[in-house]
C-alpha positions in Angstrom: 23.7 19.1 -6.0 21.9 20.9 -8.8 22.0 17.8 -11.0 20.6 15.8 -8.1 17.7 18.2 -7.6 17.0 18.2 -11.3 16.9 14.4 -11.3 14.4 14.3 -8.4 12.3 17.0 -10.1 12.3 15.0 -13.3 11.3 11.9 -11.4 8.4 13.7 -9.9 7.4 15.0 -13.3 7.6 11.4 -14.7 5.4 10.2 -11.9 2.8 12.9 -12.4 2.3 11.8 -16.0 1.1 8.4 -14.6 -1.6 9.9 -12.3 -4.5 8.8 -14.6 -3.0 5.3 -14.7 -2.6 5.1 -10.9 -6.2 6.4 -10.4 -7.9 3.9 -12.6 -5.8 1.0 -11.1 -6.6 2.0 -7.6 -10.4 2.3 -8.4 -10.4 -1.2 -9.8 -8.4 -2.6 -6.9 -10.6 -1.0 -4.3 -13.7 -2.5 -5.8 -12.1 -6.0 -6.0 -10.9 -6.0 -2.4 -14.2 -4.4 -1.1 -16.1 -7.2 -2.8 -14.3 -9.8 -0.7 -15.7 -8.6 2.6 -19.2 -7.5 1.6 -20.9 -10.9 1.9 -20.2 -11.8 5.5 -23.2 -9.9 6.8 -25.5 -11.0 4.0 -24.9 -14.8 4.1 -27.8 -15.6 6.5 -30.2 -13.8 4.2 -28.8 -15.5 1.2 -29.1 -18.9 2.9 -32.8 -18.4 3.5 -33.4 -17.0 -0.1 -31.6 -19.9 -1.8 -32.8 -22.6 0.6 -29.4 -24.0 1.2 -27.4 -25.0 4.3 -24.9 -22.8 6.1 -22.0 -25.0 4.9 -23.2 -24.7 1.3 -23.5 -20.9 1.4 -20.0 -20.6 2.8 -18.7 -21.7 -0.6 -19.4 -18.2 -1.9 -16.5 -17.1 0.4 -14.4 -20.3 0.1 -14.7 -20.5 -3.7 -13.8 -16.8 -4.1 -10.8 -17.2 -1.8 -9.6 -20.4 -3.6 -9.7 -18.9 -7.1 -8.3 -15.7 -5.9 -5.4 -17.4 -4.2 -4.4 -19.9 -6.9 -4.2 -17.1 -9.5 -1.8 -14.9 -7.5 1.3 -17.1 -8.1 0.6 -16.9 -11.8 0.4 -13.1 -11.7 4.1 -12.5 -12.6 3.8 -14.6 -15.7 0.5 -13.0 -16.7 1.8 -9.4 -16.3 4.9 -10.1 -18.4 2.9 -12.1 -21.1 -0.2 -9.8 -21.5 1.0 -6.4 -20.2 -0.8 -4.1 -17.8 -3.4 -2.8 -20.1 -4.9 -6.0 -21.5 -4.6 -7.9 -18.1 -6.4 -5.1 -16.2 -9.2 -4.9 -18.8 -9.7 -8.7 -18.7 -9.7 -8.6 -14.9 -12.2 -5.8 -14.6 -14.4 -7.4 -17.3 -14.5 -10.6 -15.3 -15.2 -8.8 -12.1 -18.1 -6.8 -13.6 -19.5 -9.8 -15.5 -19.5 -11.8 -12.3 -21.3 -9.0 -10.4 -24.0 -9.0 -13.1 -24.5 -12.8 -12.9 -24.7 -12.6 -9.1 -27.2 -9.8 -9.1 -29.5 -11.8 -11.4 -28.8 -15.3 -10.1 -32.1 -17.2 -9.5 -30.4 -20.1 -7.7 -27.2 -20.9 -5.8 -25.2 -22.7 -8.6 -25.5 -19.6 -10.8 -24.7 -17.4 -7.8 -21.5 -19.4 -7.1 -20.5 -19.3 -10.8 -20.8 -15.5 -10.7 -18.6 -15.3 -7.6 -15.9 -17.5 -9.1 -15.9 -15.3 -12.3 -15.5 -12.3 -10.0 -12.6 -14.0 -8.3 -10.7 -14.5 -11.6 -10.6 -10.7 -11.9 -9.8 -10.0 -8.3 -6.9 -12.5 -8.1 -4.5 -10.6 -10.3 -5.4 -7.0 -9.5 -3.5 -6.7 -6.3 -0.1 -8.0 -7.6 -0.7 -6.1 -10.9 -1.2 -2.7 -9.2 1.8 -3.3 -6.8 4.0 -4.1 -9.8 3.0 -0.9 -11.6 3.7 1.2 -8.5 7.1 -0.4 -8.1 7.9 0.3 -11.7 6.7 3.9 -11.7 8.1 5.1 -8.3 11.9 5.2 -7.7 13.0 3.7 -4.4 13.4 7.1 -2.7 9.7 7.9 -3.5 8.3 4.4 -3.2 6.8 4.9 0.2 4.3 7.4 -1.2 3.3 4.9 -4.0 2.8 2.0 -1.5 0.9 4.4 0.7 -1.6 4.8 -2.1 -1.7 1.1 -2.6 -2.5 0.7 1.1 -5.6 2.9 0.7 -7.3 0.2 -1.3 -5.7 -2.9 0.3 -6.4 -1.9 3.9 -9.3 0.5 3.8 -11.6 -1.5 1.6 -11.7 -4.7 3.8 -12.1 -2.5 6.9 -15.1 -0.5 5.6 -16.7 -3.6 3.9 -18.6 -4.9 7.0 -20.1 -1.4 7.7 -21.2 -0.9 4.2 -22.7 -4.4 3.9 -24.4 -4.1 7.2 -26.1 -0.8 6.1 -27.2 -2.3 2.8 -28.6 -5.5 4.3 -30.4 -3.6 7.1 -32.0 -1.0 4.8 -32.1 -2.7 1.3 -32.0 -6.0 -0.4 -28.7 -7.9 -0.5 -28.7 -8.0 -4.3 -27.6 -4.3 -4.1 -24.2 -5.6 -3.0 -23.7 -6.9 -6.5 -25.9 -4.7 -8.7 -24.2 -1.6 -7.2 -20.8 -2.9 -8.4 -21.9 -3.1 -12.0 -22.0 0.6 -12.9 -18.8 1.2 -11.0 -17.1 -1.7 -12.8 -18.3 -0.4 -16.2 -17.1 3.1 -15.4 -13.6 1.8 -14.5 -13.5 -0.3 -17.7 -14.4 2.7 -19.9 -11.8 5.0 -18.2 -9.2 2.2 -18.4 -9.9 1.6 -22.1 -9.2 5.2 -23.0 -6.4 6.1 -20.6 -4.5 2.9 -19.6 -1.2 2.2 -21.4 1.4 -0.5 -20.9 4.4 0.4 -18.8 6.4 -2.3 -20.6 5.7 -4.1 -23.8 4.3 -7.7 -23.4 6.8 -10.5 -23.9 6.1 -13.7 -25.8 7.0 -16.2 -23.1 5.8 -19.7 -22.9 3.6 -21.0 -20.1 5.2 -23.6 -17.8 2.4 -26.2 -17.8 3.9 -28.4 -15.1 4.7 -25.4 -12.9 1.2 -24.1 -13.5 -0.4 -27.4 -12.5 1.7 -27.9 -9.3 1.2 -24.3 -8.2 -2.5 -24.0 -8.9 -3.3 -27.4 -7.4 -0.9 -27.1 -4.5 -2.0 -23.6 -3.4 -5.7 -24.5 -3.9 -5.5 -27.7 -1.8 -3.5 -25.9 0.9 -5.9 -23.0 1.2 -8.9 -25.3 1.2 -7.3 -27.5 3.9 -6.7 -24.4 6.0 -10.3 -23.3 5.6 -11.6 -26.7 6.6 -9.2 -26.9 9.5 -11.0 -24.0 11.2 -14.3 -25.9 11.3 -13.4 -29.6 11.2 -10.2 -29.4 13.3 -6.5 -30.0 12.4 -6.7 -33.7 13.1 -9.5 -34.5 10.6 -8.3 -37.0 8.0 -9.6 -35.1 5.0 -8.0 -31.8 6.3 -4.7 -33.5 6.8 -4.8 -35.0 3.3 -5.5 -31.6 1.7 -2.7 -30.0 3.7 -0.1 -32.7 3.1 -0.9 -33.1 -0.7 -1.0 -29.3 -1.1 2.4 -28.8 0.7 3.9 -31.6 -1.3 2.9 -30.1 -4.6 4.1 -26.7 -3.5 7.5 -28.2 -2.6 7.7 -29.8 -6.0 6.8 -26.5 -7.6 9.5 -24.7 -5.7 12.2 -27.3 -6.6 11.2 -27.1 -10.3 11.2 -23.3 -10.3 14.6 -23.2 -8.8 16.0 -25.4 -11.6 14.2 -23.6 -14.4 16.1 -21.0 -16.6 12.8 -19.0 -17.0 10.9 -19.5 -13.8 7.3 -18.6 -13.6 7.8 -17.5 -10.0 11.5 -16.7 -9.3 12.6 -18.0 -6.0 15.7 -15.8 -6.1 13.7 -13.1 -4.4 14.5 -14.9 -1.1 18.3 -14.3 -1.6 17.6 -10.7 -0.6 17.7 -10.6 3.2 15.3 -7.6 3.7 12.8 -9.1 1.4 12.8 -12.3 3.3 12.6 -10.6 6.7 9.9 -8.2 5.6 7.9 -11.1 4.2 8.0 -13.0 7.5 6.9 -9.9 9.4 4.1 -9.3 6.9 2.9 -12.9 7.3 2.8 -12.5 11.1 1.1 -9.1 10.9 -1.6 -10.4 8.5 -2.4 -13.3 10.8 -2.7 -10.9 13.7 -4.9 -8.5 11.7 -7.3 -11.3 10.7 -7.7 -12.4 14.3 -9.3 -9.1 15.2 -11.5 -9.1 12.2 -12.8 -12.6 13.2 -13.1 -12.4 16.9 -14.6 -8.9 17.4 -17.8 -9.6 15.4 -18.3 -12.8 17.4 -18.0 -10.9 20.6 -20.1 -7.9 19.5 -23.0 -9.8 17.7 -23.2 -13.2 19.3 -22.5 -12.2 22.9 -23.4 -8.6 23.3 -26.3 -8.6 21.0 -25.2 -5.7 18.7 -26.7 -5.6 15.2 -24.4 -6.1 12.2 -24.8 -2.4 11.5 -23.7 -1.5 15.0 -20.8 -3.9 14.8 -19.7 -2.4 11.5 -20.0 1.1 12.8 -17.7 0.3 15.7 -15.0 -0.8 13.2 -15.5 2.2 10.9 -13.3 4.7 12.8 -10.4 2.2 12.6 -11.0 2.0 8.8 -11.0 5.8 8.5 -7.8 6.0 10.5 -6.2 3.5 8.2 -7.4 5.5 5.2 -5.9 8.7 6.5 -2.6 7.2 7.8 -1.7 5.0 4.9 -0.5 7.8 2.6 1.0 9.6 5.7 3.0 6.5 6.7 4.2 6.2 3.1 5.5 9.7 3.1 7.2 9.1 6.5 8.8 6.0 5.2 10.5 8.0 2.4 12.0 10.3 5.1 12.9 8.0 8.0 13.0 4.5 6.6 11.2 1.4 7.8 12.6 0.6 11.2 11.3 3.5 13.3 7.8 3.2 11.8 7.8 -0.5 12.1 8.9 -0.6 15.8 6.5 2.2 16.9 3.6 0.7 14.9 4.3 -2.8 16.2 4.5 -1.7 19.8 1.1 0.0 19.5 -0.3 -3.1 17.7 1.0 -5.5 20.4 -0.2 -3.4 23.3 -3.7 -2.9 22.0 -3.9 -6.6 21.0 -3.0 -7.5 24.5 -5.7 -5.1 25.9 -8.3 -7.2 24.0 -7.4 -10.1 26.3 -9.3 -8.3 29.0 -12.8 -8.2 27.4 -15.8 -8.8 29.7 -19.5 -8.7 29.3 -19.4 -5.2 30.8 -16.8 -3.7 28.3 -18.3 -0.5 26.9 -18.9 0.0 23.2 -16.9 3.2 23.1 -13.9 1.6 24.9 -13.8 -1.2 22.3 -14.1 1.3 19.5 -11.2 3.4 20.7 -9.1 0.3 21.3 -9.8 -1.0 17.8 -9.1 2.4 16.3 -5.7 2.5 18.1 -4.9 -1.0 16.9 -5.5 0.0 13.3 -3.5 3.2 13.8 -0.5 1.0 14.8 -1.0 -1.3 11.8 -1.3 1.7 9.4 2.2 2.8 10.5 3.9 -0.5 9.5 1.8 -2.5 7.0 2.9 -0.7 3.8 6.4 0.4 5.1 7.3 -3.2 5.8 6.2 -4.4 2.4 8.0 -1.4 0.8 11.2 -2.1 2.7 11.4 -5.6 1.3 10.5 -4.7 -2.3 13.0 -1.9 -2.3 15.9 -4.4 -2.1 14.8 -6.3 -5.2 16.3 -5.5 -8.6 13.8 -4.2 -11.2 13.6 -7.5 -13.1 12.4 -9.3 -9.9 9.6 -6.8 -9.0 6.8 -8.8 -10.6 8.0 -12.0 -8.9 8.4 -10.2 -5.6 4.9 -8.9 -5.7 3.5 -12.3 -6.7 5.4 -14.0 -3.9 4.4 -11.4 -1.3 0.7 -11.5 -2.2 0.7 -15.3 -2.3 2.2 -15.6 1.2 -0.1 -12.9 2.5 -3.1 -14.9 1.2 -1.9 -18.1 2.8 -1.0 -16.4 6.1 -4.5 -14.9 6.2 -6.0 -18.4 5.9 -3.5 -19.9 8.4 -4.3 -17.1 10.9 -8.1 -17.5 10.4 -8.0 -21.3 10.9 -5.5 -21.1 13.8 -7.4 -18.4 15.7 -10.7 -20.1 15.1 -9.2 -23.4 16.5 -7.8 -21.7 19.6 -11.1 -19.8 20.2 -13.2 -23.0 19.8 -10.9 -25.2 21.9 -10.4 -22.7 24.8 -14.2 -21.9 24.9 -14.9 -25.6 25.2 -12.2 -25.9 27.9 -13.6 -23.0 30.0 -17.2 -24.3 29.6 -16.1 -27.7 31.0 -14.4 -25.9 33.9 -17.7 -24.0 34.6 -19.8 -27.2 34.5 -17.3 -29.1 36.7 -17.9 -26.4 39.4 -21.6 -27.1 39.3 -21.1 -30.1 41.6 -24.3 -31.3 43.3 -22.2 -32.8 46.1 -20.8 -29.4 46.9 -22.9 -27.8 49.7 -21.9 -24.2 48.8 -23.0 -24.7 45.2 -26.2 -26.4 46.2 -27.1 -23.6 48.6 -26.5 -21.0 45.8 -28.5 -23.1 43.3 -31.4 -23.6 45.7 -31.5 -19.9 46.4 -31.7 -19.2 42.6 -34.5 -21.8 42.2 -36.6 -20.2 44.9 -35.9 -16.7 43.6 -37.2 -17.8 40.1 -40.1 -19.6 41.6 -41.2 -16.5 43.7 -40.7 -14.0 40.9 -42.3 -16.0 38.1 -44.9 -17.8 40.3 -43.7 -21.2 39.1 -43.6 -24.6 40.8 -40.2 -25.6 42.1 -39.8 -28.3 39.4 -40.2 -25.7 36.6 -38.1 -23.2 38.4 -35.3 -25.7 38.8 -35.4 -26.3 35.0 -35.2 -22.6 34.3 -32.3 -22.2 36.9 -30.3 -25.0 35.2 -30.9 -23.4 31.7 -29.9 -20.0 33.1 -26.7 -21.3 34.7 -25.8 -23.1 31.5 -26.4 -20.0 29.4 -24.2 -17.9 31.7 -21.5 -20.6 31.6 -21.6 -20.7 27.8 -21.4 -16.9 27.6 -18.5 -16.4 30.0 -16.6 -19.3 28.5 -17.0 -17.8 25.0 -15.6 -14.5 26.3 -12.7 -16.2 27.9 -12.1 -18.2 24.7 -11.9 -14.9 22.8 -9.5 -13.5 25.4 -7.3 -16.5 25.1 -7.2 -16.2 21.3 -6.2 -12.6 21.6 -3.5 -13.6 24.0 -1.9 -15.9 21.4 -2.4 -13.1 18.8 -0.4 -10.9 21.2 2.4 -13.4 21.1 2.4 -13.3 17.3 2.6 -9.5 17.4 5.4 -9.6 19.9 7.4 -11.9 17.7 6.9 -9.5 14.7 8.0 -6.7 17.0 11.3 -8.5 17.7 11.9 -9.0 14.0 11.2 -5.3 13.2 14.4 -4.4 15.2 16.5 -6.1 12.4 14.9 -4.1 9.6 17.3 -1.7 7.8 16.9 0.9 5.1 18.3 -0.8 2.0 18.3 2.4 0.1 21.5 3.4 1.9 23.4 0.4 0.3 25.7 1.4 -2.4 24.4 -1.2 -4.9 20.9 -0.2 -4.1 21.7 3.4 -4.7 23.0 2.5 -8.2 19.8 0.6 -8.9 17.8 3.7 -7.7 19.6 5.8 -10.2 18.9 3.3 -13.0 15.2 3.0 -11.9 14.8 6.8 -11.8 16.3 7.1 -15.3 13.9 4.3 -16.4 10.9 6.3 -15.1 12.0 9.5 -16.7 12.5 7.9 -20.1 9.1 6.2 -20.1 7.3 6.9 -23.4 4.4 9.3 -23.4 0.9 7.7 -23.9 0.4 6.7 -27.5 4.2 6.4 -28.2 6.0 3.2 -28.7 9.1 2.4 -26.7 12.4 2.1 -28.6 15.1 -0.3 -27.9 
């Protein structure tokens, strides 16, 4: 027992030595993820300033997402080839340089170039930070480490709309980029003097064929999913992007399975808990994105709230996520993944279903509390589910597991966005058609109600009956459009509830892999590895 306590204490001491490394990594990751969600509110202003169309300005989001997504599958190779120190410095340099270009861009092409350069940095930071956490923290303490990771990954996108709404409402949108520059420079300076490699870089060769098929395949798939949300899933171009993208990814998977030194090792799916947790994470990500898409539409387009008011409604949920992420990580280390996942998923499913009952009379405070409870549920299970899967992987597959997990989360976010957008659009159209069909001029009851409205408008506005009739038709059409949009949002949340319920069912099968004998042996080896890490400035022997 004394030996065991000594080992745990040594593990804690080993981890405490890496606090500076973790701090600088988390700062960089927070900035990169925050940057992804800052532009949504500012796009209308940028459209006017650059004199471009709405479809064109959307490339600032689409291009960032594509570059970010296609780099994630390469992250395992990049981490092993260049090491944590050099890769992080390159990523933060690209991010800061991109912010500088965007802040000074006089036209849209230069603005887009700056965003793409930023995406180069952002694409590798998430899997890079996760790999470092998995290396430093032994499995019995990994929940705390992943809780810290969740601070950036979940809090940054949640607070982004509020921050951008405040900036756009009170200042110029250029501040969204110029404000990032000093922060990026600060992180670069700190990283240059404090960041060390946790493992020495390896001179491994780049798989050119695998690189081409993965970059092109993931890029086409993500772009096809983005276009499907606006053009529809039956559009010929969308289908071509999706089919070619999936075909290239299939070829990439086959080639990687036959390779002796795979760029992205598919053996991670041989571990049952990793596969199960990945499926749950995919479903949960799709569910989370649904709320982030639908609520701003409801609040701003239908209820007339400003972007700032909409962002403030979501802020308490972000704060709950920030507080609970480390707490849920600590609870994971004590009770394992299943209790947290089931409780969190029940809360998420119930609150998601409550969003199917939105009306034009739903109060601001009610929506805020419901949204806050939904994020509370997600904070209990997001990081624990990811940690449960990663805990089962042997150390040599950690980089590949993080790359696979982040890639699938990026794709599932795009699938969820497109799918929910399609459901919302189609169901809104369906309900609008139902409303207009009820406005039957051959129906005496409708005509009596319509004529009564016409006379009411004519009397109150002192208009001729002909003009009052035009206003009545416009008013009825507006009401029909408004109510059909609310019902479309409710229907989309209903299908999101089904996704959440499916994830809840899968959570029942989660188990604490730390209790397996073989896993315990790997824990002991991992703990020893952490204890024996060289001090900063020393070289590793053997």
